[in-house]
N, C-alpha and C positions, 0 to 999 in steps of 0.2 A: 406892368400888369402881372399879377401873380395867379397861379393856377391852384385852386383848392382841390384837395383829393381826400377821399375816404377809403381806408384800406382795412381788410380783415386778414389776419395772418398769425403766424406763430413766432414768438420771440426766439431768435436763433442764437443770440449771444447773451452773456450776462451783462446787464446794463452797466455802463462805465460812467461813474460820477466824478466830477471835478468842480472846484470852485476857483475862478480866476483870481488874480491878484487884486482886481477891482471889486471882488465880492460877487460876481455873477455866477450862479449855479448852473451847470450844464450836465445833462445826463443823455447818453446816446446808446443805442443798441441797433442790431441788425434785425430786420423783419423779413421773414420768408412768407411770400404769398403764393400759395400753390393753386393753380387753376385746375378744375376738374371738368370733364366733359363726359357725355353719355355716348358710348361706342355701340352703335346699333348692331354691328356685326357680332360683337362679343355679348351684347345684351347686358352690359354692366357699365358702371362708372369707372373711368380710368383717369389717372393723374396725368395732367398735361405739363406745360412748362411752369417753372417756379420763377417768379420775379423777386428780386432782392432789393431792399431799400435800407438806407441808413436813416434812422429816426433820431432827431435831436430835439430835446426839450429844454426850456430855460426857466429860471427863477423858481417860483413855488411849484410849478408843474414838474420841474426837474427833481426837486426834493421828494415829491409825492411818487414819481415814477420809480426812483431808486428804492423806495421803501415798499412799493406795492407790486412791481412787475418783475417776474423771474423768467429765466431761460426755460423754454418749452411751453409756456402758457399761451393760450389763444387770446389775442387782443384786437381791439378796434382802435384805429388811429385816424384822426382828421388833422389836416394841416396844409401848409403851402408846399407845393412841389418845386424842387430845384434840380435841374439837370445840368451837369457841368462836364465838359471835356477836360481830360488831364493827360499829361505825358511826363515821363522821366527819361533817364538815359536809355533804359532797356525796353520800356513798354509804353503804350498809350491806351486810353480807354475812356469810358463815360461813367460818371458816378450819378446815381439817382438818390436824392436826399429828400426827406420830408421834415420841415420845421413844424413840429407838432403844436397844435392848438389844444387838443384833447387826446387823452390816452385812457382806455378802460378795458376791463376784461370782457371777453365775448361770452355773454350769458347763455348762448346756445349750448355751451359745453359744461357749464357748472354755475355755481352761485358764488357770490362774494358779499362782503359787508363793508359799508362805507363808514370810515371814521374821519370826521372833519378834522382838517389840520388847523392849527392855531397860527394865524398870520400875525407877526409881530406888530404891524401897523394898527391892527384892530385894538390892541391893548392900549395904545397911545391915545386913542380917541376918547377915552373916559374923561369924565369931569375931574379937573385937578382938585376940586374941593371935596371929592368923594372920600368917605371914610373906609372904602374898600368893602362895604357891606354887601348884602345880597342883591341890592338894586343895581350894583355896578355903575354908580354915578348918576343914575336916572332918578329924578325926584320922586318921592313916594306920595301917596295920598290921591285925592281926587284929580289933580292935574298931572298924574303920573303917566307911565308908559302907555297904558291901555287907552286912555282918553285922548292923548296927544297923537295917537296913530303910529307911534314908534314901537318897534319890537325890542326884544331883549338882545343881549349880546350874541346869542346864537341865531338871531334872525327870526325867532318865533314870536308870535303875538303873546303878550302877557295879560293876565287878568288883573284887575285892580279892585280893591275894596271900595265900595261907596259908603259914605257916612250919611246917616239920616240926621236931619236937623231937629 
């Protein structure tokens, strides 16, 4: 059984990106999640403990994270929690890791713009008889994209012309 977790925090390290010899993309970074509490004696908010997580992302998410997320930025992370005990010759400890399902900027702190990434598999799904025209391999005319219920390559519904008899 896996534990799903949602975190808000600050990216504490520059994301580290690598591609394994088998072609698996991995990006990881440290996330600092500072807790705050209201101190009634001081009548103000005070910083409490900081929890530290290692966030790892894989495949397309890894490519998107390395291009979008930078040290010092506030982010939201959801994923599976992994807690592991470790030891070496001198020390022992516990590592807390999150295998990310989603990573995004925390919009409470600012704005961002989404630019869709192009997934290589999507381009391979085009019709092999396509001439590479504007329809992207989807037949034109009355039986085209709009009437068949299929969207365009970007996932949006397209309008089609109807011909009168």
